[in-house]
C-alpha positions in Angstrom: 34.3 21.2 100.2 34.2 17.6 98.8 32.2 19.1 95.9 35.5 20.2 94.4 36.8 16.7 94.4 33.7 15.3 92.7 33.9 17.9 90.0 37.7 17.2 89.6 37.1 13.4 89.2 34.3 14.0 86.7 36.7 16.1 84.5 39.6 13.7 85.0 37.3 10.8 83.9 36.1 12.7 80.8 39.8 13.2 79.8 40.7 9.6 80.6 37.9 8.4 78.3 38.8 10.9 75.6 35.4 12.7 76.0 36.7 16.1 77.1 35.7 18.8 74.6 37.7 22.0 74.1 36.7 25.4 72.6 36.6 24.2 69.0 34.6 21.1 69.9 37.7 19.0 69.6 38.0 15.9 71.9 41.3 15.5 73.7 43.1 12.1 73.4 42.2 9.6 76.1 44.5 9.3 79.1 46.4 6.1 80.1 47.7 7.1 83.5 45.1 9.5 85.0 44.8 8.8 88.8 41.6 9.0 90.8 41.7 12.0 93.2 41.5 11.3 96.9 40.5 13.8 99.6 43.3 14.7 101.9 42.4 16.2 105.3 45.9 17.6 105.8 45.8 19.4 102.5 42.4 20.7 103.4 43.8 22.1 106.7 46.7 23.7 104.8 44.2 25.2 102.2 42.0 26.5 105.1 45.0 28.2 106.7 45.9 30.0 103.5 42.3 30.9 102.6 41.8 32.5 106.1 44.9 34.7 105.3 42.8 36.4 102.6 45.4 35.8 99.9 45.7 37.8 96.7 48.4 35.6 95.2 49.6 32.0 95.3 51.5 30.8 98.4 54.3 29.1 96.4 54.5 26.3 99.1 57.2 23.8 98.2 55.8 20.5 96.7 52.2 21.6 96.8 50.1 22.5 93.8 47.6 25.3 94.5 44.5 26.8 92.9 42.8 30.0 94.1 39.3 31.3 93.3 37.5 34.5 94.4 33.9 35.4 94.3 32.1 38.4 95.6 28.4 38.3 96.5 25.9 40.5 98.3 24.1 37.4 99.5 26.4 34.4 99.2 23.8 31.8 100.5 25.1 28.2 100.8 28.8 28.6 100.8 29.5 24.9 100.0 28.6 25.6 96.4 31.6 27.8 95.9 33.9 24.7 95.8 32.0 23.4 92.8 32.0 26.9 91.2 35.8 27.2 91.7 36.4 23.8 90.1 34.1 24.6 87.2 35.9 27.9 86.7 39.3 26.3 86.6 38.3 23.5 84.2 36.7 26.1 82.0 40.1 27.5 81.3 40.5 24.5 79.0 37.1 24.8 77.5 37.7 28.4 76.6 41.1 27.8 75.1 42.4 25.6 72.3 44.2 23.0 74.3 46.1 21.2 71.6 48.9 19.3 73.4 49.3 17.0 76.4 52.7 18.6 77.1 52.7 21.7 79.4 54.6 24.0 77.1 55.4 27.6 77.9 52.8 28.7 75.4 50.1 26.5 76.9 50.8 27.6 80.4 51.0 31.2 79.4 47.6 31.0 77.8 46.1 30.9 81.3 45.3 27.2 81.9 47.5 26.6 84.9 44.5 25.9 87.3 43.1 23.4 84.8 46.4 21.6 84.2 46.9 21.2 87.9 43.4 19.8 88.3 44.1 17.1 85.7 47.8 16.5 86.2 47.8 12.7 85.9 50.2 12.0 88.8 48.4 14.3 91.2 46.0 12.1 93.3 45.3 14.1 96.5 43.4 17.3 97.0 42.2 19.3 100.0 40.1 22.5 99.6 38.7 25.1 101.9 37.0 28.5 101.8 37.0 31.6 103.9 34.7 34.6 103.8 35.6 38.3 104.3 33.2 41.2 104.8 34.2 44.1 102.5 32.8 47.2 101.0 32.1 47.4 97.3 34.5 49.9 95.8 31.9 51.5 93.4 28.7 51.3 95.4 30.0 51.5 99.0 27.7 48.7 100.0 28.6 45.7 102.1 29.8 42.7 100.1 31.1 39.3 101.0 34.3 38.0 99.4 34.6 34.2 99.2 38.1 32.8 98.8 38.5 29.2 97.7 41.9 27.5 98.0 42.7 23.9 96.8 46.0 22.3 97.6 47.2 19.3 95.5 49.8 16.6 96.0 52.0 15.7 94.4 52.3 19.0 92.7 51.9 19.2 88.9 52.4 21.9 86.3 56.0 21.1 85.4 57.0 22.9 82.2 57.8 20.6 79.2 56.4 17.5 80.9 53.3 15.6 79.9 50.1 16.5 81.7 49.1 12.9 81.1 50.1 10.0 78.9 47.9 9.3 75.9 46.4 5.9 75.4 43.7 3.4 76.5 42.3 4.4 79.9 44.2 2.7 82.8 46.7 1.0 80.5 49.6 2.7 82.2 48.6 2.7 85.8 51.6 2.4 88.2 49.4 0.4 90.6 47.9 -1.9 87.9 44.6 -1.2 89.6 41.8 0.7 87.8 38.3 2.1 88.3 37.2 0.9 84.9 33.9 2.9 84.7 35.8 6.1 85.5 38.9 5.2 83.5 41.0 6.3 86.5 44.0 4.5 88.1 43.7 3.6 91.8 
């Protein structure tokens, strides 16, 4: 499921460098404190446990950010691709909306970008994802169908209303650690 982490870091890097484009082809300001995402096995186990429960809503686990994604397929094929599909779906929330502020306002959150904001929350630097499959019957056709549920858990949790998603400025200029992956523009 590391495909999700790769997609997340690409999107975080685009934002850090000021190259992320929204619906109206407007570039977002560059980010000064965007951290590089690290894979966390404990979060992946937590995500796996929740994915296997076949959730229909968020778990609301304390201190953990969470994104959910569902896909139904008659022939799912390589299941690892669904991590990337999930991450692309979540970041597309920004690309289909007019994301015009770096502060998570009620209006911005209410517009349906909560998955995307969690993915790019500057202080969030750990992710673990998992998927589970479930055999179901298509409601209209009565044919067998596979439901794929992708869950990603993030730490530390983001998505705090009226707080900055990230600080605007030169990439890595406000890294807590003073260390930077300059090519990615992400704090280490």
